[in-house]
C-alpha positions in Angstrom: -8.1 2.5 16.1 -4.9 1.1 14.5 -5.5 0.2 10.8 -3.3 -2.9 11.1 -5.4 -4.2 13.9 -8.6 -3.6 12.0 -7.2 -5.5 9.0 -6.1 -8.4 11.1 -9.4 -8.7 13.1 -11.5 -8.7 9.9 -9.2 -11.3 8.2 -9.1 -13.6 11.2 -12.9 -13.3 11.8 -13.5 -14.2 8.1 -11.1 -17.1 8.3 -12.6 -18.5 11.5 -16.2 -18.2 10.1 -15.3 -19.7 6.8 -13.6 -22.7 8.6 -16.6 -23.2 10.8 -18.9 -23.3 7.8 -16.6 -25.4 5.7 -16.2 -22.6 3.2 -12.6 -21.6 3.7 -11.4 -22.9 0.3 -14.2 -21.0 -1.5 -13.5 -17.8 0.4 -9.8 -18.2 -0.2 -10.4 -18.4 -4.0 -12.7 -15.3 -3.8 -10.1 -13.3 -1.8 -7.3 -14.5 -4.1 -9.2 -13.2 -7.1 -9.8 -10.0 -5.3 -6.1 -9.6 -4.5 -5.3 -10.2 -8.2 -8.0 -7.6 -9.2 -6.4 -5.0 -6.9 -3.0 -5.8 -8.4 -4.2 -5.6 -12.0 -6.4 -2.5 -11.5 -4.5 0.0 -9.4 -7.5 2.4 -9.4 -9.8 -0.1 -7.7 -8.7 1.0 -4.2 -9.3 4.7 -4.9 -12.7 4.0 -6.6 -13.8 2.1 -3.4 -12.8 5.2 -1.3 -15.0 7.4 -3.5 -17.7 8.9 -1.3 -20.1 9.6 -4.2 -20.6 5.9 -4.9 -23.5 4.3 -3.2 -23.1 1.1 -1.0 -24.9 -0.9 -3.7 -22.4 0.4 -6.4 -19.5 -0.5 -4.2 -20.9 -3.9 -3.5 -21.4 -4.5 -7.2 -17.8 -3.4 -7.9 -16.4 -5.8 -5.2 -18.5 -8.6 -6.6 -17.1 -8.1 -10.1 -13.6 -7.7 -8.7 -13.9 -11.1 -6.9 -15.0 -12.9 -10.0 -18.8 -12.7 -9.8 -19.0 -15.8 -7.7 -21.8 -16.1 -5.3 -21.1 -17.1 -1.7 -23.4 -16.2 1.1 -20.6 -15.8 3.7 -18.6 -13.6 1.4 -21.7 -11.4 0.7 -22.4 -11.1 4.4 -18.8 -10.1 5.0 -18.8 -7.5 2.2 -22.1 -6.1 3.6 -20.5 -5.8 7.1 -17.5 -4.0 5.7 -19.7 -1.6 3.7 -22.0 -1.0 6.7 -19.0 -0.2 8.9 -17.4 1.9 6.2 -14.3 -0.2 6.1 -14.2 -0.8 2.3 -10.9 1.1 2.1 -9.3 -1.7 4.1 -10.5 -4.4 1.8 -7.3 -4.9 -0.2 -5.2 -5.3 2.9 -7.9 -7.6 4.5 -7.8 -9.8 1.4 -4.0 -10.0 1.5 -4.0 -10.7 5.2 -6.7 -13.4 4.8 -4.8 -15.2 2.1 -1.6 -15.1 4.2 -3.5 -16.5 7.2 -5.2 -19.2 5.0 -1.8 -20.3 3.6 -0.2 -20.4 7.0 -3.1 -22.4 8.5 -3.1 -25.0 5.6 0.7 -25.1 5.2 0.8 -23.7 1.7 3.8 -21.9 0.3 3.7 -19.5 -2.7 5.8 -20.0 -5.7 6.3 -18.0 -8.9 7.7 -19.5 -12.1 8.8 -17.3 -14.9 9.5 -18.9 -18.3 10.1 -17.5 -21.8 7.4 -19.8 -23.3 4.2 -21.4 -21.8 4.7 -24.7 -20.1 2.4 -27.6 -20.5 0.3 -28.8 -17.5 2.3 -32.0 -17.1 5.6 -30.0 -16.6 3.9 -27.6 -14.2 2.6 -30.5 -12.1 6.0 -32.1 -12.1 7.6 -28.9 -10.8 4.8 -28.6 -8.1 5.4 -32.3 -7.1 9.1 -31.6 -6.8 8.6 -28.5 -4.7 6.0 -30.3 -2.5 8.5 -33.1 -1.8 11.4 -30.9 -0.9 9.5 -28.2 1.0 7.1 -30.6 2.9 4.3 -28.1 2.1 1.6 -27.7 -0.4 2.7 -25.4 -3.2 0.6 -22.7 -5.0 2.5 -21.9 -8.2 1.8 -18.9 -10.3 3.3 -19.0 -13.8 4.4 -15.9 -15.7 5.5 -15.7 -19.3 8.4 -13.2 -19.9 10.2 -13.5 -23.2 12.9 -11.1 -21.8 14.5 -14.0 -19.9 15.3 -15.5 -23.4 15.0 -19.1 -22.2 15.2 -21.3 -19.1 13.3 -20.2 -16.0 13.3 -18.2 -12.8 11.7 -19.9 -9.8 10.8 -18.0 -6.6 9.5 -19.9 -3.6 9.0 -18.0 -0.4 12.3 -16.1 0.0 14.4 -18.4 -2.3 15.2 -17.7 -5.9 16.6 -20.1 -8.5 17.6 -18.2 -11.7 18.2 -20.6 -14.5 17.4 -18.2 -17.2 19.6 -17.4 -20.2 19.3 -13.7 -19.4 20.5 -14.4 -15.9 23.5 -16.5 -17.0 24.4 -13.8 -19.6 24.3 -11.2 -16.8 26.6 -13.3 -14.6 29.1 -13.7 -17.5 29.0 -10.0 -18.3 29.5 -9.2 -14.6 32.5 -11.5 -14.4 34.1 -10.1 -17.6 33.8 -6.6 -16.3 35.7 -7.5 -13.1 
């Protein structure tokens, strides 16, 4: 069977079930945490594929990777994945689920890179501005990167606004070389 089809079917089934039970936001949070865990720990995927680990050990690993939050629907879903030996698809299922959830609830993703941490009030003002202009709810992830020297870089969907000092210096350098 096509692995893309497997991923899509599991993700859609979980989203449908979570909506029916009024648990979609909770499942979304768990799956988002799981996506972040896969991104931060690149060995997580290979550990889940390890045939020497028992189902109980894999379930414990997934539970920890999803933030140790208890949710009956999520536990049943993980049990089904493990029973059907589909744990190696979990990362892609989680990514697909998050994409489907955001599409269903009209949420766009944004990433804000700054040289120093922003206060909550500023982050909320940026989100309100983006919400107003995109006509969508905005999920903004902030990243601190001192290499941009100052200013910010804002990525929303496929758009990028680079108002960083490093970006401006790069443009100046590029123009001077010409």
